[in-house]
C-alpha positions as CSV (number, residue, x, y, z in Angstrom):
1,M,0.0,0.0,0.0
2,L,2.9,2.3,0.6
3,R,4.0,1.9,-3.0
4,A,0.4,1.8,-4.4
5,A,-0.8,5.1,-2.8
6,V,0.1,7.4,-5.5
7,R,-3.3,8.9,-6.1
8,P,-6.9,8.7,-4.5
9,A,-8.4,6.6,-7.3
10,L,-6.3,3.5,-8.2
11,S,-7.0,1.1,-11.1
12,V,-5.8,-2.5,-10.8
13,D,-3.5,-2.0,-13.8
14,L,-1.9,1.0,-12.2
15,A,-1.5,-0.8,-8.9
16,V,0.3,-3.6,-10.7
17,E,2.5,-1.2,-12.4
18,V,3.7,0.8,-9.5
19,T,4.0,-2.2,-7.1
20,K,5.5,-4.7,-9.5
21,R,3.1,-7.2,-7.9
22,A,0.7,-9.3,-10.1
23,D,-1.6,-9.9,-7.1
24,A,-1.9,-6.1,-6.5
25,G,-5.6,-6.3,-7.4
26,A,-6.3,-9.2,-5.0
27,V,-4.6,-7.4,-2.2
28,L,-6.7,-4.3,-2.8
29,D,-9.9,-6.4,-3.0
30,R,-9.1,-8.0,0.3
31,L,-8.6,-4.7,2.0
32,A,-11.6,-2.9,0.5
33,G,-15.0,-2.9,2.3
34,P,-18.1,-0.8,3.0
35,S,-16.6,0.4,6.3
36,A,-13.0,0.4,5.4
37,L,-10.8,3.2,4.3
38,I,-10.4,1.5,0.9
39,T,-13.6,1.2,-1.2
40,R,-14.1,-0.5,-4.6
41,E,-15.4,1.9,-7.2
42,S,-18.8,0.8,-8.5
43,G,-20.1,1.2,-12.1
44,D,-16.6,1.0,-13.7
45,D,-15.7,-1.3,-16.5
46,T,-12.2,-1.7,-15.1
47,R,-11.6,-2.7,-11.5
48,A,-10.7,0.5,-9.4
49,Y,-10.3,1.4,-5.8
50,R,-10.5,4.6,-3.9
51,I,-8.4,5.4,-0.9
52,H,-9.7,7.6,1.8
53,P,-8.0,11.0,1.9
54,I,-6.8,10.5,5.5
55,L,-5.3,7.1,4.7
56,L,-3.8,8.5,1.5
57,A,-2.1,11.3,3.2
58,Y,-0.7,9.0,5.9
59,L,0.5,6.4,3.3
60,Q,2.3,9.0,1.2
61,G,3.8,10.7,4.1
62,E,5.1,7.4,5.6
63,A,6.4,6.3,2.1
64,R,8.4,9.5,1.9
65,R,9.8,9.1,5.4
66,R,10.9,5.5,4.8
67,D,12.4,5.8,1.4
68,F,12.0,9.1,-0.4
69,V,13.7,7.8,-3.6
70,A,11.4,4.9,-3.8
71,A,8.3,7.1,-3.2
72,A,9.4,9.5,-6.0
73,A,10.1,6.5,-8.3
74,A,6.4,5.2,-7.8
75,H,5.1,8.6,-8.8
76,E,7.4,8.6,-11.8
77,T,6.2,5.2,-12.8
78,A,2.6,6.4,-12.5
79,A,3.4,9.5,-14.6
80,R,4.9,7.5,-17.5
81,W,1.9,5.0,-17.2
82,F,-0.5,7.8,-17.7
83,A,1.6,9.4,-20.4
84,R,1.6,6.1,-22.5
85,R,-2.3,6.5,-22.3
86,A,-2.2,10.1,-23.4
87,D,-3.7,11.3,-20.0
88,G,-1.8,14.5,-19.8
89,Q,-3.5,15.8,-16.7
90,N,-2.8,12.8,-14.5
91,A,0.8,12.4,-16.0
92,L,1.7,15.9,-15.1
93,E,0.2,15.6,-11.6
94,Q,2.2,12.6,-10.9
95,A,5.3,14.3,-12.3
96,L,4.8,17.2,-9.9
97,A,4.1,14.8,-7.0
98,A,7.5,12.9,-7.8
99,E,9.3,16.3,-7.4
100,L,11.7,15.4,-10.3
101,P,12.5,18.6,-12.3
102,V,13.4,16.8,-15.5
103,L,10.3,14.6,-15.4
104,A,8.0,17.6,-14.8
105,A,9.7,19.4,-17.8
106,E,9.2,16.3,-20.0
107,M,5.5,16.1,-19.1
108,L,5.1,19.8,-19.6
109,D,6.7,19.5,-23.0
110,A,4.3,16.6,-23.9
111,F,1.0,17.8,-22.5
112,G,1.3,21.4,-21.3
113,L,0.1,23.1,-24.5
114,D,-2.9,20.7,-24.8
115,L,-3.9,21.3,-21.2
116,V,-3.9,25.0,-21.7
117,L,-5.8,25.0,-24.9
118,R,-8.4,22.6,-23.4
119,G,-9.1,25.0,-20.5
120,T,-7.4,23.0,-17.7
121,P,-4.2,24.9,-17.0
122,D,-4.3,24.4,-13.2
123,L,-1.4,21.9,-13.2
124,V,0.5,23.8,-15.9
125,L,0.3,26.9,-13.6
126,R,1.6,24.9,-10.7
127,A,4.4,23.5,-12.9
128,L,5.3,27.1,-14.0
129,A,5.5,28.2,-10.4
130,E,8.1,25.4,-9.6
131,S,11.8,26.0,-10.0
132,A,11.8,23.2,-12.6
133,A,10.0,25.5,-15.1
134,R,12.8,28.2,-14.9
135,A,15.5,28.8,-17.6
136,G,18.4,26.3,-17.5
137,N,16.4,23.1,-17.7
138,P,15.4,21.0,-20.8
139,G,11.8,22.3,-20.8
140,A,12.8,26.0,-20.6
141,S,11.5,26.9,-24.0
142,V,8.2,25.2,-23.5
143,A,7.7,26.7,-20.1
144,A,8.5,30.2,-21.5
145,S,6.0,29.6,-24.4
146,L,3.3,28.5,-22.0
147,R,3.8,31.6,-19.7
148,L,3.5,33.8,-22.8
149,L,0.4,31.9,-24.1
150,L,-1.4,32.4,-20.7
151,D,-0.8,36.2,-21.0
152,A,-1.8,36.4,-24.6
153,P,-3.0,38.4,-26.5
154,Y,-2.7,41.4,-24.3
155,F,0.5,40.8,-22.4
156,P,0.1,42.9,-19.3
157,D,3.9,42.7,-18.6
158,R,5.1,43.6,-22.0
159,G,8.7,43.9,-20.7
160,Q,9.0,40.4,-19.6
161,A,7.0,39.2,-22.7
162,D,9.5,41.0,-25.0
163,H,12.5,39.4,-23.2
164,L,11.0,35.9,-23.4
165,L,9.9,36.2,-27.0
166,A,13.4,37.4,-28.0
167,E,14.9,34.5,-26.2
168,L,12.7,32.0,-27.8
169,E,13.4,33.3,-31.3
170,A,17.1,33.4,-30.7
171,V,17.3,29.8,-29.5
172,G,17.4,27.4,-32.5
173,L,14.9,24.5,-32.0
174,A,15.7,21.0,-32.9
175,S,13.9,19.3,-35.8
176,G,10.9,16.9,-35.1
177,G,7.3,17.0,-34.4
178,S,7.4,18.8,-31.0
179,A,9.8,21.4,-32.2
180,E,7.7,22.1,-35.3
181,I,4.6,22.6,-33.2
182,L,6.5,24.9,-30.8
183,T,7.8,26.9,-33.7
184,V,4.2,27.6,-34.8
185,V,3.2,28.5,-31.2
186,I,6.1,31.0,-31.0
187,D,5.0,32.5,-34.4
188,A,1.5,32.9,-33.0
189,L,2.7,34.5,-29.8
190,A,4.9,37.0,-31.7
191,A,1.8,37.9,-33.9
192,F,-0.2,38.7,-30.7
193,F,2.7,40.8,-29.5
194,A,3.2,42.8,-32.8
195,A,2.3,46.5,-32.3
196,T,3.2,48.5,-35.4
197,P,1.4,47.9,-38.8
198,D,4.6,46.8,-40.4
199,E,5.2,44.3,-37.6
200,I,1.7,43.0,-37.9
201,R,2.0,42.5,-41.6
202,D,5.3,40.6,-41.2
203,R,3.9,38.4,-38.5
204,L,0.7,37.7,-40.5
205,A,2.9,36.8,-43.5
206,R,4.8,34.4,-41.3
207,L,1.7,32.6,-40.1
208,G,0.4,32.4,-43.6
209,A,3.7,30.7,-44.7
210,V,3.2,27.9,-42.1
211,R,-0.5,27.3,-42.8
212,T,0.3,23.9,-44.4
213,A,3.3,23.0,-42.3
214,P,3.2,19.7,-40.5
215,G,3.5,21.5,-37.0
216,R,0.2,23.3,-37.7
217,R,-1.8,21.0,-39.7
218,G,-1.0,18.0,-37.6
219,D,-2.5,19.6,-34.4
220,L,-5.9,21.1,-34.5
221,G,-5.4,23.1,-31.3
222,V,-2.2,24.6,-32.7
223,D,-4.0,25.3,-36.0
224,L,-6.8,27.2,-34.2
225,L,-4.3,29.1,-32.1
226,A,-2.5,30.2,-35.2
227,A,-5.8,31.2,-36.8
228,T,-6.8,33.2,-33.7
229,A,-3.4,35.1,-34.1
230,E,-4.1,35.7,-37.7
231,T,-7.5,37.2,-36.9
232,W,-5.8,39.3,-34.1
233,C,-3.5,40.8,-36.9
234,R,-6.4,41.4,-39.2
235,A,-8.2,43.3,-36.6
236,G,-5.0,45.4,-35.9
237,L,-4.9,46.2,-39.6
238,G,-8.5,47.4,-39.6
239,E,-10.0,44.3,-41.2
240,A,-12.7,44.1,-38.5
241,E,-15.4,41.9,-40.4
242,R,-12.8,39.6,-41.8
243,A,-11.4,39.2,-38.3
244,E,-14.7,38.4,-36.7
245,A,-15.5,35.8,-39.4
246,G,-12.3,34.1,-38.5
247,L,-13.0,34.3,-34.8
248,R,-16.5,32.8,-35.3
249,M,-14.9,29.9,-37.1
250,V,-12.3,29.4,-34.3
251,A,-14.9,29.6,-31.6
252,V,-17.2,27.0,-33.1
253,T,-14.4,24.6,-33.9
254,A,-12.6,25.1,-30.6
255,R,-15.8,24.5,-28.7
256,N,-16.6,21.3,-30.6
257,A,-13.1,20.1,-30.2
258,G,-13.0,20.6,-26.5
259,N,-10.5,23.5,-26.6
260,Q,-12.2,25.5,-24.0
261,W,-9.4,28.1,-23.5
262,L,-9.4,28.9,-27.2
263,F,-13.1,29.1,-27.3
264,L,-13.0,31.7,-24.4
265,L,-10.2,33.6,-26.0
266,A,-11.8,33.7,-29.5
267,G,-15.2,34.7,-27.9
268,D,-13.6,37.5,-25.9
269,L,-11.9,39.0,-29.0
270,A,-15.0,38.7,-31.1
271,A,-17.2,40.6,-28.4
272,V,-14.6,43.3,-28.2
273,S,-14.4,43.8,-32.0
274,A,-18.3,43.7,-32.4
275,S,-18.8,46.2,-29.7
276,R,-16.2,48.6,-31.3
277,R,-18.2,48.4,-34.6
278,G,-21.3,49.4,-32.5
279,D,-22.9,45.9,-33.1
280,W,-24.4,45.7,-29.6
281,A,-26.6,42.8,-30.6
282,R,-23.8,40.6,-31.7
283,A,-21.6,41.6,-28.8
284,G,-24.4,40.7,-26.4
285,L,-24.9,37.3,-28.0
286,I,-21.3,36.4,-27.7
287,D,-21.4,37.6,-24.0
288,D,-24.3,35.2,-23.4
289,Q,-22.4,32.4,-25.1
290,L,-19.4,33.0,-23.0
291,A,-21.4,33.2,-19.8
292,R,-23.3,30.0,-20.6
293,A,-20.0,28.2,-21.2
294,T,-18.5,29.5,-18.0
295,D,-21.6,28.5,-16.1
296,A,-21.6,25.0,-17.6
297,A,-17.9,24.5,-17.0
298,A,-18.2,25.9,-13.5
299,R,-14.7,27.3,-13.9
300,P,-13.6,30.2,-11.6
301,A,-10.7,32.6,-12.6
302,T,-8.0,30.0,-12.2
303,G,-5.0,31.2,-10.5
304,A,-6.4,34.6,-9.9
305,S,-5.9,34.2,-6.2
306,A,-2.1,34.2,-6.6
307,S,-1.1,37.9,-6.0
308,V,2.6,37.2,-6.6
309,A,4.0,39.8,-9.0
310,G,4.5,38.4,-12.4
311,A,2.7,35.1,-11.6
312,A,0.9,33.7,-14.7
313,F,-2.8,32.8,-14.4
314,D,-5.6,31.7,-16.7
315,R,-6.6,35.1,-18.2
316,A,-9.0,33.6,-20.7
317,A,-11.0,32.0,-17.9
318,A,-10.7,35.1,-15.8
319,R,-12.2,37.3,-18.6
320,A,-15.1,34.8,-19.1
321,S,-15.6,34.8,-15.4
322,V,-15.9,38.7,-15.4
323,S,-18.2,38.4,-18.4
324,L,-20.4,35.9,-16.5
325,Q,-20.6,38.2,-13.3
326,I,-21.6,41.2,-15.5
327,R,-24.3,39.2,-17.2
328,R,-25.6,38.0,-13.9
329,Y,-25.6,41.6,-12.6
330,E,-27.7,42.7,-15.7
331,R,-30.2,39.9,-15.0
332,C,-30.5,40.7,-11.3
333,E,-29.0,37.4,-10.3
334,P,-26.6,36.6,-7.4
335,I,-23.0,37.6,-8.1
336,E,-19.7,36.3,-6.7
337,Q,-17.9,39.5,-5.6
338,G,-15.1,37.4,-4.1
339,V,-14.0,36.4,-7.7
340,L,-13.7,39.9,-8.7
341,E,-11.9,41.0,-5.6
342,R,-9.3,38.3,-6.1
343,L,-8.7,39.4,-9.6
344,V,-8.2,43.0,-8.6
345,T,-5.9,42.1,-5.8
346,A,-3.8,39.9,-8.1
347,D,-3.0,43.0,-10.3
348,P,-2.8,46.1,-8.2
349,L,-0.9,48.0,-10.9
350,V,-3.7,47.4,-13.4
351,C,-1.2,45.9,-15.9
352,D,-3.9,44.0,-17.6
353,S,-6.4,46.8,-17.9
354,G,-8.8,44.8,-20.2
355,L,-9.4,42.5,-17.3
356,I,-9.0,44.6,-14.2
357,V,-10.8,47.7,-15.4
358,P,-14.1,45.9,-16.0
359,A,-13.6,43.9,-12.7
360,Q,-12.9,47.0,-10.7
361,T,-15.8,49.0,-12.3
362,F,-18.2,46.1,-11.7
363,L,-17.2,45.9,-8.0
364,S,-18.0,49.7,-7.7
365,L,-21.4,49.2,-9.5
366,S,-22.4,46.2,-7.3
367,A,-22.0,48.2,-4.1
368,P,-25.5,48.5,-2.4
369,A,-27.3,51.8,-3.1
370,A,-27.5,52.5,0.7
371,D,-23.8,51.9,1.2
372,P,-22.4,54.6,3.5
373,R,-19.2,54.6,1.4
374,R,-21.0,56.1,-1.7
375,R,-18.4,58.8,-1.9
376,S,-15.5,56.3,-2.2
377,V,-17.6,54.4,-4.9
378,L,-18.0,57.6,-6.9
379,E,-14.2,58.5,-6.6
380,S,-13.5,55.0,-7.8
381,L,-15.7,55.4,-10.8
382,N,-14.3,58.8,-11.5
383,G,-10.7,57.6,-11.5
384,L,-11.5,54.5,-13.6
385,M,-13.6,56.1,-16.3
386,R,-11.7,59.3,-16.7
387,E,-8.4,57.4,-17.2
388,N,-9.6,54.3,-19.0
389,A,-12.9,55.1,-20.8
390,D,-11.3,55.5,-24.2
391,A,-9.9,52.0,-24.2
392,H,-13.0,50.4,-22.6
393,P,-16.2,51.8,-24.3
394,R,-18.3,48.8,-23.3
395,V,-17.4,49.2,-19.6
396,L,-18.4,52.9,-19.9
397,S,-21.7,52.0,-21.5
398,L,-22.4,49.6,-18.6
399,C,-21.7,52.2,-15.9
400,C,-22.7,55.5,-17.5
401,I,-26.2,55.7,-16.1
402,P,-25.4,54.7,-12.5
403,W,-22.3,56.9,-12.7
404,F,-24.4,59.9,-13.9
405,E,-26.9,59.3,-11.1
406,L,-24.4,59.0,-8.4
407,T,-22.5,62.1,-9.5
408,G,-25.7,64.1,-9.6
409,A,-26.7,62.9,-6.2
410,L,-23.3,63.7,-4.5
411,D,-21.9,66.5,-6.6
412,G,-24.8,68.2,-8.3
413,R,-26.2,68.4,-11.8
414,A,-23.3,70.5,-13.2
415,E,-20.8,67.7,-12.5
416,A,-23.3,65.0,-13.8
417,R,-23.4,66.9,-17.1
418,R,-19.5,66.6,-17.3
419,V,-20.2,62.9,-17.3
420,T,-22.4,63.3,-20.2
421,L,-19.7,65.2,-22.1
422,L,-17.3,62.3,-21.5
423,V,-19.8,59.8,-22.8
424,E,-20.3,61.9,-25.9
425,N,-16.6,62.1,-26.5
426,V,-15.9,58.4,-26.1
427,L,-19.0,56.7,-27.3
428,G,-20.0,59.3,-29.9
429,A,-22.5,62.1,-29.7
430,D,-25.0,60.1,-31.9
431,S,-24.6,57.0,-29.6
432,L,-27.8,56.0,-27.7
433,E,-26.0,56.3,-24.4
434,A,-25.1,60.1,-25.1
435,V,-28.6,60.8,-26.3
436,L,-30.1,59.2,-23.2
437,L,-27.8,60.9,-20.8
438,R,-28.5,64.3,-22.5
439,S,-32.3,63.7,-21.9
440,L,-31.5,63.1,-18.3
441,A,-29.1,66.1,-17.9
442,Y,-31.3,68.5,-19.7
443,P,-34.9,67.3,-18.9
444,P,-37.7,68.7,-21.1
445,A,-40.2,71.1,-19.5
446,P,-43.3,69.3,-18.3
447,G,-46.1,69.2,-21.1
448,R,-43.7,70.4,-23.8
449,H,-44.9,69.2,-27.2
450,G,-42.5,66.6,-28.7
451,A,-40.6,66.0,-25.5
452,G,-38.2,63.1,-25.8
453,G,-38.6,63.1,-29.6
454,R,-34.8,62.8,-30.3
455,L,-34.4,60.0,-27.8
456,E,-37.4,58.2,-29.3
457,A,-36.0,58.5,-32.8
458,A,-32.6,57.1,-31.5
459,A,-34.2,54.2,-29.5
460,T,-34.6,51.7,-32.4
461,P,-33.3,48.1,-32.7
462,A,-30.8,49.6,-35.1
463,A,-29.6,52.1,-32.5
464,R,-25.9,52.8,-32.2
465,C,-25.2,51.7,-28.7
466,W,-22.7,49.5,-26.9
467,R,-25.0,47.4,-24.8
468,G,-28.6,46.2,-25.1
469,S,-29.5,47.4,-21.6
470,T,-29.2,51.0,-22.9
471,L,-32.1,50.4,-25.3
472,V,-34.3,49.2,-22.4
473,S,-33.3,52.1,-20.3
474,A,-34.2,54.5,-23.2
475,W,-37.8,53.2,-23.4
476,I,-38.2,53.5,-19.6
477,V,-37.0,57.1,-19.6
478,L,-39.3,57.9,-22.6
479,A,-42.2,56.4,-20.6
480,G,-41.3,58.6,-17.7
481,I,-41.2,61.7,-19.9
482,A,-44.7,60.9,-21.1
483,E,-45.9,60.2,-17.6
484,E,-44.7,63.5,-16.4
485,G,-46.5,65.2,-19.3
486,E,-49.7,63.3,-18.1
487,R,-50.0,61.4,-21.4
488,S,-50.9,58.2,-19.9
489,A,-51.7,56.3,-23.0
490,E,-48.3,57.2,-24.5
491,A,-46.6,56.3,-21.4
492,D,-48.2,52.9,-21.5
493,A,-47.2,52.3,-25.1
494,R,-43.6,53.3,-24.5
495,L,-43.3,51.3,-21.3
496,A,-44.8,48.2,-22.9
497,R,-41.7,47.8,-25.0
498,A,-39.3,47.8,-22.2
499,P,-40.3,44.5,-20.5
500,R,-40.3,42.7,-23.9
501,L,-36.8,44.0,-24.7
502,A,-35.5,43.2,-21.2
503,E,-36.8,39.7,-21.5
504,Q,-35.4,39.2,-24.9
505,L,-31.9,40.7,-24.1
506,R,-31.9,39.4,-20.4
507,V,-31.1,42.9,-18.9
508,E,-33.8,43.2,-16.2
509,R,-31.5,45.4,-14.1
510,A,-32.4,48.4,-16.5
511,F,-35.7,48.7,-14.5
512,L,-33.6,49.6,-11.3
513,A,-31.7,52.4,-13.1
514,V,-32.6,56.1,-13.0
515,G,-33.7,55.9,-9.4
516,G,-35.8,52.7,-10.0
517,L,-37.9,54.5,-12.6
518,G,-38.9,51.3,-14.4
519,V,-40.0,49.6,-11.2
520,S,-42.2,52.7,-10.2
521,L,-43.8,52.8,-13.6
522,L,-44.5,49.2,-13.7
523,G,-45.9,49.2,-10.2
524,T,-48.9,51.3,-11.3
525,R,-49.5,49.1,-14.4
526,V,-49.3,45.6,-13.3
527,G,-52.0,43.6,-15.1
528,R,-52.2,46.1,-18.0
529,L,-48.9,45.4,-19.9
530,G,-49.1,41.7,-20.4
531,T,-47.5,38.7,-18.7
532,S,-43.7,39.0,-19.5
533,T,-41.2,37.4,-17.2
534,V,-40.1,40.8,-15.9
535,L,-43.6,41.6,-14.7
536,Q,-44.0,38.1,-13.2
537,A,-40.7,38.5,-11.3
538,G,-42.3,41.2,-9.2
539,F,-41.4,44.4,-11.0
């Protein structure tokens, strides 16, 4: 049992392999029982046994105490047994348990890339944190590539990324299947890192030159990674629609092939691209897809709890997690503030602004309305938006109405109008967000003929806005304008659109905006506006 206790679940074949005893299965069967600390797994085609965690910890500790070399050898044997069966996750786990740097580097070389692309980088992150993953060992090139891959495509620490890329490109890789794959990965990473138009064109040409190379065509995950890098380059050259078409292809294929990390990355890039074109419907659809995928996989922001400077973590999963929390917020569902707080803590310098700015902004938005620290919330929003709004228009769209309201409540209407000016400058004077805020900043006189006409003309399904929730808010405000003008029938007609849109776009929180105007208007009309889910939910 001291030799066999390499993991909690133990098949008979693995037990025979690590103990070198043909009767290992019989011994395990004799020791197993309903009230024992070893139980036989039911419903499995192959005989397997599970060791209780307390017994497993004791056996592993005692094995190391008696003969550390023999205990490490048992884990090494298990690692190679799993490797022969192409079970990369268990192979790398056993290599780390063996505490043999060369073995860990070998398993990282064989399975690290696949584990990252499939969205299970936890063990890779552990391996990268070990001294075995540093320069000077046989797997240094692979480890450096994986560190860069987990930071792609934004590379929050561009200084370190530049150094690692230069080092990788300077080291000549040996010929062979693994080296050919690594060469394509490095080309893709360099394409993500390219900044100037000339650099982007050069990297795009290099990726095109290896499109039919064995290192790319022989591995679907690597091919999809290279295709993602190509779309990144095309977006950088202004070919937005062509880039989005490529990202859709990558997302579909990656999802079907089980490459979850690539799916999340392609989806995130596509949503950003669509929102920059003003296609809020497409961006919202992608957000929902990412949220559903994250929900189904139940994957938190892996590694985000590690606040060690420069530590790699799964940024694709982290971005999807932030997207999930935002969608839950818009749907008035419970959110996990702890996830966002860990993300913000892990990057206090806001090196990865594409991840931290949405997380920090959302933390401010999710503070209760009655929070006594409303002033600190406002200062946080002021700092984040005035410094980062240009680079994060979708985040500005998400928070512009509550930011406007909070500014007006604490600093007065004049300061709130300055928020409106910033929104106009960043999102465009013709954007629905800007038109909506202007109608709030400069409310029409009661009873004025044609009040809200410009907002009504802008609030169409083809509206140029950055998030669908803005469209719902616009119709709620229009209904409020009509209500103030004592035009009840017009108020009813305008308000009737809002629940249908909110249900369709799943953005029910819009009814809580503008001081809860939507809730107030619906409260006097329950039973007159139909039976949408929004009304049935208690609004």
